[in-house]
C-alpha positions as CSV (number, residue, x, y, z in Angstrom):
1,M,110.9,97.7,104.7
2,L,110.2,98.8,108.3
3,A,109.5,96.0,110.8
4,M,107.4,97.9,113.4
5,L,106.8,101.6,113.5
6,E,105.1,103.7,116.2
7,I,103.9,107.2,115.3
8,G,101.2,109.4,116.7
9,G,99.7,106.7,118.8
10,W,99.5,104.4,115.8
11,K,101.5,101.2,115.5
12,F,102.3,99.8,112.0
13,N,103.4,96.2,111.6
14,A,104.9,96.1,108.1
15,A,105.2,92.3,108.0
16,S,101.4,91.8,108.6
17,R,100.5,95.2,107.0
18,T,98.5,95.9,110.2
19,L,97.8,99.4,111.5
20,I,96.8,99.6,115.2
21,H,95.6,102.3,117.5
22,G,94.6,101.1,120.9
23,D,92.0,98.4,120.5
24,Y,91.4,99.3,116.8
25,S,93.2,97.3,114.2
26,I,93.0,97.2,110.4
27,Q,94.8,95.2,107.8
28,L,96.0,97.4,105.0
29,T,96.2,96.3,101.4
30,K,99.6,96.0,99.9
31,T,99.2,99.4,98.2
32,E,97.9,101.1,101.3
33,S,100.8,99.6,103.2
34,K,103.4,101.0,100.7
35,L,101.8,104.4,100.9
36,F,101.8,104.5,104.7
37,E,105.4,103.4,104.8
38,L,106.4,106.0,102.3
39,F,104.6,108.8,104.2
40,S,105.8,107.7,107.6
41,S,109.4,107.5,106.5
42,N,109.0,111.1,105.3
43,L,107.1,112.5,108.2
44,D,106.6,116.3,107.9
45,I,108.1,116.3,104.4
46,I,106.1,117.0,101.3
47,V,106.4,114.0,99.0
48,S,105.7,114.8,95.4
49,R,103.0,113.0,93.4
50,E,105.8,111.8,91.0
51,D,107.8,110.3,93.8
52,I,104.7,108.6,95.3
53,L,103.8,107.2,91.9
54,S,107.3,106.0,91.2
55,A,107.8,104.4,94.7
56,V,104.4,102.7,94.9
57,W,103.3,102.0,91.4
58,G,106.5,102.3,89.4
59,K,104.9,104.5,86.7
60,S,103.3,107.9,86.3
61,D,100.3,108.4,84.1
62,Y,96.9,110.0,84.5
63,H,95.1,106.8,85.4
64,T,97.7,105.7,88.0
65,G,97.6,109.3,89.4
66,R,93.8,109.0,89.9
67,C,94.3,105.6,91.5
68,M,96.8,107.1,93.9
69,D,94.2,109.8,94.9
70,V,91.7,107.0,95.8
71,Y,94.2,105.2,97.9
72,I,95.3,108.4,99.7
73,C,91.6,109.1,100.4
74,K,91.2,105.5,101.9
75,L,94.2,106.1,104.2
76,R,92.8,109.5,105.3
77,K,89.5,107.8,106.2
78,I,91.4,105.2,108.3
79,L,93.5,107.8,110.1
80,A,90.5,110.0,110.7
81,R,89.2,107.5,113.3
82,Y,92.0,108.6,115.6
83,P,93.2,111.9,114.1
84,S,96.7,112.0,115.6
85,L,98.1,111.7,112.1
86,K,97.0,113.7,109.1
87,I,97.7,113.5,105.4
88,S,97.6,117.0,103.9
89,S,97.5,118.0,100.2
90,F,99.8,120.7,98.9
91,R,98.5,121.8,95.5
92,G,101.1,121.4,92.8
93,L,103.6,119.9,95.3
94,G,102.3,116.7,96.7
95,Y,101.3,115.2,100.1
96,K,102.6,115.3,103.6
97,L,102.0,113.1,106.7
98,T,102.0,115.2,109.9
99,L,101.3,114.7,113.6
100,A,98.1,116.6,114.3
101,Q,98.4,119.4,116.7
């Protein structure tokens, strides 16, 4: 587990599961935190749906996959407030966290 991570103007405190950008601060859920850690440790690398499901949920089935989509949507909404980081979808491949240009 990462202790403190700084990426794209965001600071992530893994111990408290807090994501901070300037004066904005939000406490992530345990699942959102695991997702953010996985994406940030694989910056600019496409992470497959199967790898995400295995790393975060420990299983891969249709219902868990749909749940993953919901949590990724929630993270995208959080990051959209200060769009220096972006989670992109790659059909048939997975997702990638990138620094916005």
